[in-house]
C-alpha positions in Angstrom: -10.6 -14.4 24.7 -11.9 -17.8 23.7 -10.5 -20.1 21.1 -13.0 -18.9 18.4 -11.9 -15.3 19.0 -8.2 -16.2 18.7 -8.9 -18.1 15.5 -10.7 -15.2 14.0 -7.9 -12.8 15.0 -5.3 -15.2 13.5 -7.3 -15.3 10.3 -7.6 -11.6 10.2 -3.8 -11.2 10.6 -3.1 -13.8 8.0 -5.3 -11.9 5.6 -3.3 -8.7 5.9 -0.4 -10.0 3.8 -2.3 -10.7 0.6 -4.6 -7.7 1.0 -1.7 -5.3 1.5 0.2 -6.8 -1.5 -2.8 -6.3 -3.7 -3.3 -2.8 -2.5 0.3 -1.9 -3.0 0.2 -2.9 -6.7 -2.7 -0.3 -7.3 -4.4 -2.5 -9.9 -7.8 -1.8 -11.4 -10.7 -3.0 -9.1 -11.7 -5.9 -11.5 -8.2 -7.3 -11.6 -7.8 -6.9 -7.9 -11.1 -8.8 -7.3 -9.9 -11.6 -9.5 -6.6 -11.8 -7.7 -8.3 -11.7 -4.3 -10.5 -14.6 -5.4 -7.4 -16.5 -6.5 -5.9 -16.0 -2.9 -9.1 -17.3 -1.4 -9.1 -20.3 -3.6 -5.5 -21.1 -2.9 -5.9 -20.9 0.9 -9.2 -22.7 0.7 -7.7 -25.7 -1.3 -4.7 -25.8 1.1 -7.1 -25.8 4.1 -9.1 -28.7 2.6 -5.9 -30.7 1.9 -4.6 -30.2 5.4 -8.0 -31.3 6.8 -8.1 -34.4 4.6 -4.5 -35.2 5.5 -5.2 -34.8 9.2 -8.3 -36.9 8.9 -6.5 -39.7 7.1 -3.6 -39.9 9.5 -5.2 -39.1 12.8 -7.9 -41.7 13.0 -10.8 -39.4 12.3 -10.2 -36.7 15.0 -10.8 -33.8 12.7 -13.1 -30.7 13.1 -15.9 -32.3 11.0 -16.7 -35.0 13.5 -15.1 -38.5 13.7 -16.1 -41.6 15.6 -16.5 -39.9 19.0 
């Protein structure tokens, strides 16, 4: 399995926790959708912060490019 496949598998496994937590609460679908969007926003913001932090302290060797 290549690195992209491993990353996709890791993302799917990491998604199980919030999805199962939301499913266990048996909330109405509208509220579940709002909570799911909140989880996506939280993880998205954290991902962006980590990427910015890595870019600031690693000399530009991030996923988005760099000086290479």
